[in-house]
Backbone atoms as SQL, in Angstrom:
CREATE TABLE atoms (id INTEGER PRIMARY KEY, chain TEXT, resi INTEGER, resn TEXT, atom TEXT, x REAL, y REAL, z REAL);
INSERT INTO atoms VALUES
  (1, 'A', 1, 'MET', 'N', 0.825, -1.186, 0.000),
  (2, 'A', 1, 'MET', 'CA', 0.000, 0.000, 0.000),
  (3, 'A', 1, 'MET', 'C', 0.876, 1.259, 0.000),
  (4, 'A', 2, 'LYS', 'N', 2.048, 1.191, 0.619),
  (5, 'A', 2, 'LYS', 'CA', 2.931, 2.355, 0.655),
  (6, 'A', 2, 'LYS', 'C', 3.375, 2.776, -0.743),
  (7, 'A', 3, 'ASP', 'N', 3.638, 1.801, -1.610),
  (8, 'A', 3, 'ASP', 'CA', 4.023, 2.127, -2.989),
  (9, 'A', 3, 'ASP', 'C', 2.887, 2.843, -3.711),
  (10, 'A', 4, 'LEU', 'N', 1.664, 2.389, -3.479),
  (11, 'A', 4, 'LEU', 'CA', 0.508, 3.016, -4.109),
  (12, 'A', 4, 'LEU', 'C', 0.331, 4.448, -3.587),
  (13, 'A', 5, 'ILE', 'N', 0.523, 4.649, -2.298),
  (14, 'A', 5, 'ILE', 'CA', 0.432, 5.998, -1.737),
  (15, 'A', 5, 'ILE', 'C', 1.458, 6.906, -2.405),
  (16, 'A', 6, 'GLU', 'N', 2.663, 6.397, -2.596),
  (17, 'A', 6, 'GLU', 'CA', 3.708, 7.187, -3.264),
  (18, 'A', 6, 'GLU', 'C', 3.285, 7.557, -4.691),
  (19, 'A', 7, 'LYS', 'N', 2.699, 6.626, -5.418),
  (20, 'A', 7, 'LYS', 'CA', 2.220, 6.922, -6.771),
  (21, 'A', 7, 'LYS', 'C', 1.122, 7.980, -6.743),
  (22, 'A', 8, 'LEU', 'N', 0.223, 7.868, -5.761),
  (23, 'A', 8, 'LEU', 'CA', -0.848, 8.857, -5.629),
  (24, 'A', 8, 'LEU', 'C', -0.275, 10.230, -5.278),
  (25, 'A', 9, 'MET', 'N', 0.778, 10.267, -4.465),
  (26, 'A', 9, 'MET', 'CA', 1.410, 11.533, -4.094),
  (27, 'A', 9, 'MET', 'C', 1.954, 12.256, -5.328),
  (28, 'A', 10, 'ASN', 'N', 2.358, 11.496, -6.322),
  (29, 'A', 10, 'ASN', 'CA', 2.911, 12.085, -7.538),
  (30, 'A', 10, 'ASN', 'C', 1.873, 12.298, -8.638),
  (31, 'A', 11, 'ALA', 'N', 0.642, 11.858, -8.406),
  (32, 'A', 11, 'ALA', 'CA', -0.404, 11.951, -9.424),
  (33, 'A', 11, 'ALA', 'C', -1.020, 13.353, -9.446),
  (34, 'A', 12, 'THR', 'N', -1.344, 13.799, -10.620),
  (35, 'A', 12, 'THR', 'CA', -2.027, 15.087, -10.770),
  (36, 'A', 12, 'THR', 'C', -3.418, 14.921, -11.371),
  (37, 'A', 13, 'GLU', 'N', -3.719, 13.691, -11.802),
  (38, 'A', 13, 'GLU', 'CA', -5.046, 13.413, -12.361),
  (39, 'A', 13, 'GLU', 'C', -5.346, 11.931, -12.214),
  (40, 'A', 14, 'SER', 'N', -6.584, 11.603, -12.426),
  (41, 'A', 14, 'SER', 'CA', -7.031, 10.219, -12.319),
  (42, 'A', 14, 'SER', 'C', -6.479, 9.382, -13.468),
  (43, 'A', 15, 'SER', 'N', -6.298, 8.086, -13.187),
  (44, 'A', 15, 'SER', 'CA', -5.914, 7.154, -14.249),
  (45, 'A', 15, 'SER', 'C', -6.520, 5.793, -13.938),
  (46, 'A', 16, 'PHE', 'N', -6.742, 5.023, -14.977),
  (47, 'A', 16, 'PHE', 'CA', -7.282, 3.685, -14.788),
  (48, 'A', 16, 'PHE', 'C', -6.340, 2.848, -13.922),
  (49, 'A', 17, 'GLU', 'N', -5.034, 2.979, -14.151),
  (50, 'A', 17, 'GLU', 'CA', -4.053, 2.183, -13.414),
  (51, 'A', 17, 'GLU', 'C', -4.136, 2.445, -11.914),
  (52, 'A', 18, 'LEU', 'N', -4.242, 3.711, -11.515),
  (53, 'A', 18, 'LEU', 'CA', -4.353, 4.039, -10.088),
  (54, 'A', 18, 'LEU', 'C', -5.659, 3.516, -9.504),
  (55, 'A', 19, 'ASN', 'N', -6.756, 3.745, -10.226),
  (56, 'A', 19, 'ASN', 'CA', -8.059, 3.273, -9.736),
  (57, 'A', 19, 'ASN', 'C', -8.084, 1.754, -9.608),
  (58, 'A', 20, 'ALA', 'N', -7.518, 1.053, -10.578),
  (59, 'A', 20, 'ALA', 'CA', -7.477, -0.410, -10.536),
  (60, 'A', 20, 'ALA', 'C', -6.602, -0.891, -9.386),
  (61, 'A', 21, 'ALA', 'N', -5.480, -0.208, -9.137),
  (62, 'A', 21, 'ALA', 'CA', -4.600, -0.597, -8.027),
  (63, 'A', 21, 'ALA', 'C', -5.321, -0.456, -6.690),
  (64, 'A', 22, 'ILE', 'N', -6.112, 0.599, -6.547),
  (65, 'A', 22, 'ILE', 'CA', -6.885, 0.776, -5.317),
  (66, 'A', 22, 'ILE', 'C', -7.925, -0.333, -5.191),
  (67, 'A', 23, 'ALA', 'N', -8.626, -0.628, -6.277),
  (68, 'A', 23, 'ALA', 'CA', -9.676, -1.658, -6.250),
  (69, 'A', 23, 'ALA', 'C', -9.118, -3.046, -5.947),
  (70, 'A', 24, 'ARG', 'N', -7.827, -3.258, -6.218),
  (71, 'A', 24, 'ARG', 'CA', -7.211, -4.561, -5.947),
  (72, 'A', 24, 'ARG', 'C', -6.725, -4.715, -4.508),
  (73, 'A', 25, 'LEU', 'N', -6.754, -3.646, -3.726),
  (74, 'A', 25, 'LEU', 'CA', -6.308, -3.745, -2.335),
  (75, 'A', 25, 'LEU', 'C', -7.214, -4.708, -1.572),
  (76, 'A', 26, 'ASP', 'N', -6.617, -5.470, -0.671),
  (77, 'A', 26, 'ASP', 'CA', -7.361, -6.508, 0.058),
  (78, 'A', 26, 'ASP', 'C', -8.591, -5.959, 0.769),
  (79, 'A', 27, 'PHE', 'N', -8.460, -4.829, 1.463),
  (80, 'A', 27, 'PHE', 'CA', -9.605, -4.322, 2.215),
  (81, 'A', 27, 'PHE', 'C', -10.746, -3.944, 1.276),
  (82, 'A', 28, 'TYR', 'N', -10.434, -3.447, 0.085),
  (83, 'A', 28, 'TYR', 'CA', -11.502, -3.064, -0.837),
  (84, 'A', 28, 'TYR', 'C', -12.179, -4.293, -1.421),
  (85, 'A', 29, 'ARG', 'N', -11.375, -5.303, -1.730),
  (86, 'A', 29, 'ARG', 'CA', -11.962, -6.564, -2.216),
  (87, 'A', 29, 'ARG', 'C', -12.883, -7.167, -1.166),
  (88, 'A', 30, 'ASP', 'N', -12.479, -7.082, 0.105),
  (89, 'A', 30, 'ASP', 'CA', -13.325, -7.605, 1.183),
  (90, 'A', 30, 'ASP', 'C', -14.646, -6.853, 1.252),
  (91, 'A', 31, 'MET', 'N', -14.613, -5.545, 0.967),
  (92, 'A', 31, 'MET', 'CA', -15.833, -4.729, 1.029),
  (93, 'A', 31, 'MET', 'C', -16.716, -4.948, -0.190),
  (94, 'A', 32, 'GLU', 'N', -16.101, -5.014, -1.370),
  (95, 'A', 32, 'GLU', 'CA', -16.866, -4.979, -2.616),
  (96, 'A', 32, 'GLU', 'C', -16.785, -6.250, -3.451),
  (97, 'A', 33, 'GLY', 'N', -15.808, -7.117, -3.181),
  (98, 'A', 33, 'GLY', 'CA', -15.615, -8.296, -4.005),
  (99, 'A', 33, 'GLY', 'C', -14.845, -7.950, -5.273),
  (100, 'A', 34, 'ASP', 'N', -14.546, -8.956, -6.053),
  (101, 'A', 34, 'ASP', 'CA', -13.842, -8.722, -7.316),
  (102, 'A', 34, 'ASP', 'C', -14.784, -8.020, -8.293),
  (103, 'A', 35, 'MET', 'N', -14.231, -7.171, -9.112),
  (104, 'A', 35, 'MET', 'CA', -15.057, -6.445, -10.072),
  (105, 'A', 35, 'MET', 'C', -14.349, -6.365, -11.406),
  (106, 'A', 36, 'GLY', 'N', -15.123, -6.243, -12.458),
  (107, 'A', 36, 'GLY', 'CA', -14.565, -6.104, -13.799),
  (108, 'A', 36, 'GLY', 'C', -14.021, -4.705, -14.028),
  (109, 'A', 37, 'ASP', 'N', -13.223, -4.560, -15.073),
  (110, 'A', 37, 'ASP', 'CA', -12.617, -3.267, -15.378),
  (111, 'A', 37, 'ASP', 'C', -13.651, -2.156, -15.530),
  (112, 'A', 38, 'ASP', 'N', -14.811, -2.487, -16.052),
  (113, 'A', 38, 'ASP', 'CA', -15.839, -1.465, -16.262),
  (114, 'A', 38, 'ASP', 'C', -16.610, -1.124, -14.988),
  (115, 'A', 39, 'GLU', 'N', -16.330, -1.821, -13.887),
  (116, 'A', 39, 'GLU', 'CA', -17.023, -1.580, -12.622),
  (117, 'A', 39, 'GLU', 'C', -16.167, -0.839, -11.598),
  (118, 'A', 40, 'ILE', 'N', -14.905, -0.575, -11.913),
  (119, 'A', 40, 'ILE', 'CA', -13.996, 0.057, -10.961),
  (120, 'A', 40, 'ILE', 'C', -14.367, 1.532, -10.811),
  (121, 'A', 41, 'PRO', 'N', -14.609, 1.975, -9.573),
  (122, 'A', 41, 'PRO', 'CA', -14.936, 3.390, -9.355),
  (123, 'A', 41, 'PRO', 'C', -13.747, 4.288, -9.712),
  (124, 'A', 42, 'ASP', 'N', -14.044, 5.534, -10.031),
  (125, 'A', 42, 'ASP', 'CA', -12.994, 6.507, -10.324),
  (126, 'A', 42, 'ASP', 'C', -12.619, 7.214, -9.023),
  (127, 'A', 43, 'PHE', 'N', -11.900, 6.474, -8.157),
  (128, 'A', 43, 'PHE', 'CA', -11.518, 6.985, -6.842),
  (129, 'A', 43, 'PHE', 'C', -10.767, 8.312, -6.925),
  (130, 'A', 44, 'CYS', 'N', -9.931, 8.469, -7.963),
  (131, 'A', 44, 'CYS', 'CA', -9.039, 9.622, -8.059),
  (132, 'A', 44, 'CYS', 'C', -9.698, 10.864, -8.641),
  (133, 'A', 45, 'ALA', 'N', -10.922, 10.745, -9.110),
  (134, 'A', 45, 'ALA', 'CA', -11.637, 11.901, -9.661),
  (135, 'A', 45, 'ALA', 'C', -12.926, 12.195, -8.911),
  (136, 'A', 46, 'SER', 'N', -13.489, 11.195, -8.257),
  (137, 'A', 46, 'SER', 'CA', -14.779, 11.345, -7.588),
  (138, 'A', 46, 'SER', 'C', -14.594, 11.367, -6.066),
  (139, 'A', 47, 'ILE', 'N', -14.981, 12.471, -5.452),
  (140, 'A', 47, 'ILE', 'CA', -14.895, 12.556, -3.992),
  (141, 'A', 47, 'ILE', 'C', -15.774, 11.486, -3.357),
  (142, 'A', 48, 'ASP', 'N', -16.962, 11.250, -3.915),
  (143, 'A', 48, 'ASP', 'CA', -17.843, 10.217, -3.363),
  (144, 'A', 48, 'ASP', 'C', -17.176, 8.846, -3.392),
  (145, 'A', 49, 'ALA', 'N', -16.511, 8.499, -4.498),
  (146, 'A', 49, 'ALA', 'CA', -15.822, 7.210, -4.588),
  (147, 'A', 49, 'ALA', 'C', -14.646, 7.166, -3.620),
  (148, 'A', 50, 'ALA', 'N', -13.887, 8.253, -3.531),
  (149, 'A', 50, 'ALA', 'CA', -12.734, 8.292, -2.621),
  (150, 'A', 50, 'ALA', 'C', -13.177, 8.115, -1.171),
  (151, 'A', 51, 'LEU', 'N', -14.318, 8.676, -0.816),
  (152, 'A', 51, 'LEU', 'CA', -14.794, 8.576, 0.565),
  (153, 'A', 51, 'LEU', 'C', -15.156, 7.147, 0.966),
  (154, 'A', 52, 'THR', 'N', -15.421, 6.278, 0.000),
  (155, 'A', 52, 'THR', 'CA', -15.705, 4.882, 0.343),
  (156, 'A', 52, 'THR', 'C', -14.467, 4.199, 0.921),
  (157, 'A', 53, 'LEU', 'N', -13.288, 4.786, 0.734),
  (158, 'A', 53, 'LEU', 'CA', -12.034, 4.214, 1.237),
  (159, 'A', 53, 'LEU', 'C', -11.741, 4.611, 2.678),
  (160, 'A', 54, 'VAL', 'N', -12.416, 5.645, 3.176),
  (161, 'A', 54, 'VAL', 'CA', -12.150, 6.138, 4.532),
  (162, 'A', 54, 'VAL', 'C', -12.618, 5.095, 5.540),
  (163, 'A', 55, 'PRO', 'N', -11.716, 4.663, 6.441),
  (164, 'A', 55, 'PRO', 'CA', -12.114, 3.671, 7.447),
  (165, 'A', 55, 'PRO', 'C', -13.233, 4.194, 8.344),
  (166, 'A', 56, 'ALA', 'N', -14.058, 3.295, 8.834),
  (167, 'A', 56, 'ALA', 'CA', -15.183, 3.664, 9.689),
  (168, 'A', 56, 'ALA', 'C', -14.735, 4.359, 10.972),
  (169, 'A', 57, 'GLU', 'N', -13.496, 4.130, 11.386),
  (170, 'A', 57, 'GLU', 'CA', -12.980, 4.724, 12.621),
  (171, 'A', 57, 'GLU', 'C', -12.623, 6.200, 12.462),
  (172, 'A', 58, 'TYR', 'N', -12.724, 6.720, 11.247),
  (173, 'A', 58, 'TYR', 'CA', -12.325, 8.099, 10.961),
  (174, 'A', 58, 'TYR', 'C', -13.489, 8.923, 10.441),
  (175, 'A', 59, 'THR', 'N', -13.414, 10.208, 10.704),
  (176, 'A', 59, 'THR', 'CA', -14.291, 11.186, 10.080),
  (177, 'A', 59, 'THR', 'C', -13.392, 12.087, 9.229),
  (178, 'A', 60, 'TRP', 'N', -13.949, 12.826, 8.298),
  (179, 'A', 60, 'TRP', 'CA', -13.114, 13.601, 7.382),
  (180, 'A', 60, 'TRP', 'C', -13.632, 15.013, 7.243),
  (181, 'A', 61, 'ASN', 'N', -12.757, 15.890, 6.776),
  (182, 'A', 61, 'ASN', 'CA', -13.166, 17.220, 6.359),
  (183, 'A', 61, 'ASN', 'C', -12.090, 17.817, 5.464),
  (184, 'A', 62, 'ILE', 'N', -12.448, 18.875, 4.787),
  (185, 'A', 62, 'ILE', 'CA', -11.485, 19.709, 4.073),
  (186, 'A', 62, 'ILE', 'C', -11.550, 21.044, 4.783),
  (187, 'A', 63, 'ASN', 'N', -10.437, 21.435, 5.430),
  (188, 'A', 63, 'ASN', 'CA', -10.475, 22.626, 6.280),
  (189, 'A', 63, 'ASN', 'C', -10.433, 23.915, 5.477),
  (190, 'A', 64, 'GLU', 'N', -10.438, 25.044, 6.191),
  (191, 'A', 64, 'GLU', 'CA', -10.511, 26.350, 5.535),
  (192, 'A', 64, 'GLU', 'C', -9.298, 26.671, 4.667),
  (193, 'A', 65, 'TRP', 'N', -8.201, 25.946, 4.850),
  (194, 'A', 65, 'TRP', 'CA', -7.015, 26.151, 4.028),
  (195, 'A', 65, 'TRP', 'C', -6.974, 25.183, 2.848),
  (196, 'A', 66, 'GLY', 'N', -8.012, 24.362, 2.707),
  (197, 'A', 66, 'GLY', 'CA', -8.071, 23.410, 1.599),
  (198, 'A', 66, 'GLY', 'C', -7.320, 22.125, 1.860),
  (199, 'A', 67, 'LEU', 'N', -6.985, 21.843, 3.120),
  (200, 'A', 67, 'LEU', 'CA', -6.259, 20.625, 3.461),
  (201, 'A', 67, 'LEU', 'C', -7.243, 19.507, 3.784),
  (202, 'A', 68, 'VAL', 'N', -7.007, 18.325, 3.230),
  (203, 'A', 68, 'VAL', 'CA', -7.828, 17.158, 3.550),
  (204, 'A', 68, 'VAL', 'C', -7.358, 16.606, 4.879),
  (205, 'A', 69, 'GLN', 'N', -8.295, 16.379, 5.793),
  (206, 'A', 69, 'GLN', 'CA', -7.969, 15.837, 7.104),
  (207, 'A', 69, 'GLN', 'C', -8.872, 14.656, 7.424),
  (208, 'A', 70, 'LEU', 'N', -8.292, 13.609, 7.989),
  (209, 'A', 70, 'LEU', 'CA', -9.056, 12.514, 8.568),
  (210, 'A', 70, 'LEU', 'C', -8.728, 12.499, 10.051),
  (211, 'A', 71, 'LEU', 'N', -9.738, 12.393, 10.888),
  (212, 'A', 71, 'LEU', 'CA', -9.547, 12.387, 12.328),
  (213, 'A', 71, 'LEU', 'C', -10.194, 11.157, 12.931),
  (214, 'A', 72, 'ARG', 'N', -9.489, 10.517, 13.880),
  (215, 'A', 72, 'ARG', 'CA', -10.065, 9.369, 14.570),
  (216, 'A', 72, 'ARG', 'C', -11.294, 9.803, 15.344),
  (217, 'A', 73, 'LYS', 'N', -12.346, 9.009, 15.280),
  (218, 'A', 73, 'LYS', 'CA', -13.572, 9.326, 16.007),
  (219, 'A', 73, 'LYS', 'C', -13.358, 9.171, 17.509),
  (220, 'A', 74, 'GLU', 'N', -12.523, 8.211, 17.896),
  (221, 'A', 74, 'GLU', 'CA', -12.205, 7.987, 19.306),
  (222, 'A', 74, 'GLU', 'C', -10.699, 8.075, 19.469),
  (223, 'A', 75, 'LYS', 'N', -10.266, 8.406, 20.670),
  (224, 'A', 75, 'LYS', 'CA', -8.836, 8.514, 20.935),
  (225, 'A', 75, 'LYS', 'C', -8.151, 7.189, 20.681),
  (226, 'A', 76, 'ASP', 'N', -7.026, 7.257, 19.999),
  (227, 'A', 76, 'ASP', 'CA', -6.216, 6.075, 19.714),
  (228, 'A', 76, 'ASP', 'C', -5.663, 5.524, 21.027),
  (229, 'A', 77, 'PRO', 'N', -5.942, 4.243, 21.350),
  (230, 'A', 77, 'PRO', 'CA', -5.482, 3.682, 22.614),
  (231, 'A', 77, 'PRO', 'C', -3.968, 3.715, 22.770),
  (232, 'A', 78, 'ALA', 'N', -3.239, 3.723, 21.671),
  (233, 'A', 78, 'ALA', 'CA', -1.780, 3.747, 21.752),
  (234, 'A', 78, 'ALA', 'C', -1.267, 5.155, 22.041),
  (235, 'A', 79, 'GLY', 'N', -2.161, 6.144, 22.020),
  (236, 'A', 79, 'GLY', 'CA', -1.769, 7.508, 22.316),
  (237, 'A', 79, 'GLY', 'C', -1.038, 8.203, 21.184),
  (238, 'A', 80, 'THR', 'N', -1.068, 7.619, 20.004),
  (239, 'A', 80, 'THR', 'CA', -0.391, 8.244, 18.869),
  (240, 'A', 80, 'THR', 'C', -1.273, 9.326, 18.272),
  (241, 'A', 81, 'ASP', 'N', -0.712, 10.060, 17.339),
  (242, 'A', 81, 'ASP', 'CA', -1.433, 11.147, 16.681),
  (243, 'A', 81, 'ASP', 'C', -2.752, 10.642, 16.116),
  (244, 'A', 82, 'ARG', 'N', -3.818, 11.384, 16.363),
  (245, 'A', 82, 'ARG', 'CA', -5.149, 10.963, 15.945),
  (246, 'A', 82, 'ARG', 'C', -5.465, 11.339, 14.506),
  (247, 'A', 83, 'GLY', 'N', -4.725, 12.263, 13.914),
  (248, 'A', 83, 'GLY', 'CA', -5.112, 12.783, 12.607),
  (249, 'A', 83, 'GLY', 'C', -4.196, 12.374, 11.479),
  (250, 'A', 84, 'ILE', 'N', -4.771, 12.364, 10.289),
  (251, 'A', 84, 'ILE', 'CA', -4.039, 12.162, 9.044),
  (252, 'A', 84, 'ILE', 'C', -4.338, 13.401, 8.212),
  (253, 'A', 85, 'GLU', 'N', -3.297, 14.052, 7.717),
  (254, 'A', 85, 'GLU', 'CA', -3.519, 15.256, 6.930),
  (255, 'A', 85, 'GLU', 'C', -2.735, 15.168, 5.635),
  (256, 'A', 86, 'VAL', 'N', -3.348, 15.604, 4.564),
  (257, 'A', 86, 'VAL', 'CA', -2.661, 15.722, 3.278),
  (258, 'A', 86, 'VAL', 'C', -2.625, 17.208, 2.974),
  (259, 'A', 87, 'SER', 'N', -1.430, 17.783, 2.963),
  (260, 'A', 87, 'SER', 'CA', -1.309, 19.238, 2.952),
  (261, 'A', 87, 'SER', 'C', -1.158, 19.852, 1.564),
  (262, 'A', 88, 'ASP', 'N', -1.100, 19.060, 0.527),
  (263, 'A', 88, 'ASP', 'CA', -0.907, 19.609, -0.810),
  (264, 'A', 88, 'ASP', 'C', -2.234, 20.086, -1.376),
  (265, 'A', 89, 'LYS', 'N', -2.449, 21.405, -1.348),
  (266, 'A', 89, 'LYS', 'CA', -3.712, 21.969, -1.821),
  (267, 'A', 89, 'LYS', 'C', -3.844, 21.918, -3.342),
  (268, 'A', 90, 'VAL', 'N', -2.742, 21.717, -4.045),
  (269, 'A', 90, 'VAL', 'CA', -2.781, 21.677, -5.497),
  (270, 'A', 90, 'VAL', 'C', -3.394, 20.368, -5.994),
  (271, 'A', 91, 'ARG', 'N', -3.208, 19.316, -5.217),
  (272, 'A', 91, 'ARG', 'CA', -3.681, 17.987, -5.591),
  (273, 'A', 91, 'ARG', 'C', -5.206, 17.994, -5.704),
  (274, 'A', 92, 'PRO', 'N', -5.777, 17.314, -6.694),
  (275, 'A', 92, 'PRO', 'CA', -7.242, 17.199, -6.728),
  (276, 'A', 92, 'PRO', 'C', -7.756, 16.596, -5.409),
  (277, 'A', 93, 'PRO', 'N', -8.847, 17.128, -4.869),
  (278, 'A', 93, 'PRO', 'CA', -9.338, 16.661, -3.571),
  (279, 'A', 93, 'PRO', 'C', -9.574, 15.154, -3.503),
  (280, 'A', 94, 'ALA', 'N', -10.078, 14.533, -4.558),
  (281, 'A', 94, 'ALA', 'CA', -10.343, 13.090, -4.516),
  (282, 'A', 94, 'ALA', 'C', -9.043, 12.307, -4.316),
  (283, 'A', 95, 'ILE', 'N', -7.966, 12.726, -4.964),
  (284, 'A', 95, 'ILE', 'CA', -6.680, 12.044, -4.788),
  (285, 'A', 95, 'ILE', 'C', -6.178, 12.248, -3.359),
  (286, 'A', 96, 'ALA', 'N', -6.331, 13.471, -2.834),
  (287, 'A', 96, 'ALA', 'CA', -5.909, 13.735, -1.457),
  (288, 'A', 96, 'ALA', 'C', -6.679, 12.867, -0.470),
  (289, 'A', 97, 'ILE', 'N', -7.973, 12.686, -0.704),
  (290, 'A', 97, 'ILE', 'CA', -8.773, 11.818, 0.174),
  (291, 'A', 97, 'ILE', 'C', -8.285, 10.379, 0.072),
  (292, 'A', 98, 'CYS', 'N', -7.977, 9.915, -1.134),
  (293, 'A', 98, 'CYS', 'CA', -7.440, 8.553, -1.303),
  (294, 'A', 98, 'CYS', 'C', -6.155, 8.379, -0.506),
  (295, 'A', 99, 'ILE', 'N', -5.251, 9.348, -0.613),
  (296, 'A', 99, 'ILE', 'CA', -3.981, 9.277, 0.116),
  (297, 'A', 99, 'ILE', 'C', -4.237, 9.221, 1.614),
  (298, 'A', 100, 'ALA', 'N', -5.066, 10.132, 2.119),
  (299, 'A', 100, 'ALA', 'CA', -5.350, 10.171, 3.552),
  (300, 'A', 100, 'ALA', 'C', -6.023, 8.881, 4.012),
  (301, 'A', 101, 'ALA', 'N', -6.952, 8.363, 3.221),
  (302, 'A', 101, 'ALA', 'CA', -7.663, 7.129, 3.599),
  (303, 'A', 101, 'ALA', 'C', -6.703, 5.946, 3.658),
  (304, 'A', 102, 'LEU', 'N', -5.806, 5.844, 2.694),
  (305, 'A', 102, 'LEU', 'CA', -4.851, 4.733, 2.705),
  (306, 'A', 102, 'LEU', 'C', -3.858, 4.885, 3.852),
  (307, 'A', 103, 'ARG', 'N', -3.438, 6.120, 4.143),
  (308, 'A', 103, 'ARG', 'CA', -2.573, 6.348, 5.310),
  (309, 'A', 103, 'ARG', 'C', -3.294, 5.955, 6.599),
  (310, 'A', 104, 'ALA', 'N', -4.574, 6.297, 6.692),
  (311, 'A', 104, 'ALA', 'CA', -5.349, 5.937, 7.882),
  (312, 'A', 104, 'ALA', 'C', -5.436, 4.416, 8.029),
  (313, 'A', 105, 'ARG', 'N', -5.616, 3.714, 6.957),
  (314, 'A', 105, 'ARG', 'CA', -5.667, 2.247, 7.020),
  (315, 'A', 105, 'ARG', 'C', -4.338, 1.677, 7.474),
  (316, 'A', 106, 'LEU', 'N', -3.234, 2.246, 7.003),
  (317, 'A', 106, 'LEU', 'CA', -1.919, 1.809, 7.489),
  (318, 'A', 106, 'LEU', 'C', -1.785, 2.075, 8.980),
  (319, 'A', 107, 'ALA', 'N', -2.245, 3.239, 9.431),
  (320, 'A', 107, 'ALA', 'CA', -2.177, 3.573, 10.855),
  (321, 'A', 107, 'ALA', 'C', -2.983, 2.586, 11.690),
  (322, 'A', 108, 'LEU', 'N', -4.149, 2.197, 11.201),
  (323, 'A', 108, 'LEU', 'CA', -4.965, 1.231, 11.923),
  (324, 'A', 108, 'LEU', 'C', -4.290, -0.137, 12.007),
  (325, 'A', 109, 'GLU', 'N', -3.457, -0.448, 10.993),
  (326, 'A', 109, 'GLU', 'CA', -2.724, -1.701, 10.989),
  (327, 'A', 109, 'GLU', 'C', -1.432, -1.608, 11.782),
  (328, 'A', 110, 'GLY', 'N', -1.134, -0.416, 12.338),
  (329, 'A', 110, 'GLY', 'CA', 0.082, -0.226, 13.106),
  (330, 'A', 110, 'GLY', 'C', 1.312, 0.019, 12.263),
  (331, 'A', 111, 'GLN', 'N', 1.089, 0.373, 10.995),
  (332, 'A', 111, 'GLN', 'CA', 2.207, 0.687, 10.095),
  (333, 'A', 111, 'GLN', 'C', 2.251, 2.195, 9.886),
  (334, 'A', 112, 'THR', 'N', 3.423, 2.668, 9.510),
  (335, 'A', 112, 'THR', 'CA', 3.538, 4.112, 9.208),
  (336, 'A', 112, 'THR', 'C', 4.117, 4.309, 7.854);
C-alpha cells in the first residue's frame, strides 16, 4: 500500500491504473468483491468514490485552508497522533482523500 500511496502523491489526475490498483487492495476486495474493469470506481476523480475508502474509525473534512484531514472518532489507545492530513492543496481533492484514507488504514494496521 505504501508504494501506491507514493504513486498517488505524484499523481495530478485520475488514471485507470491508479483506480485499478486501489480496487485490488485486500480491504476493498473484502468490502466490494472482485469487479470487472468497467465496474472500478474513479476513486481519483470522484470525492464520493474516494470517501468509500475512509475507514469507519475516521471522520473527514477539508479545512478552511483546503487541506484534507481525517480524524479518529475515538482517541487512539496507543496515544499516537489521531489525525491524518494531506497538505498539498494543489492535488485534486479526490486524490488527497485517497492518500489520507490509505494512510489511515496503514495507521490502523500499526504501520507508518
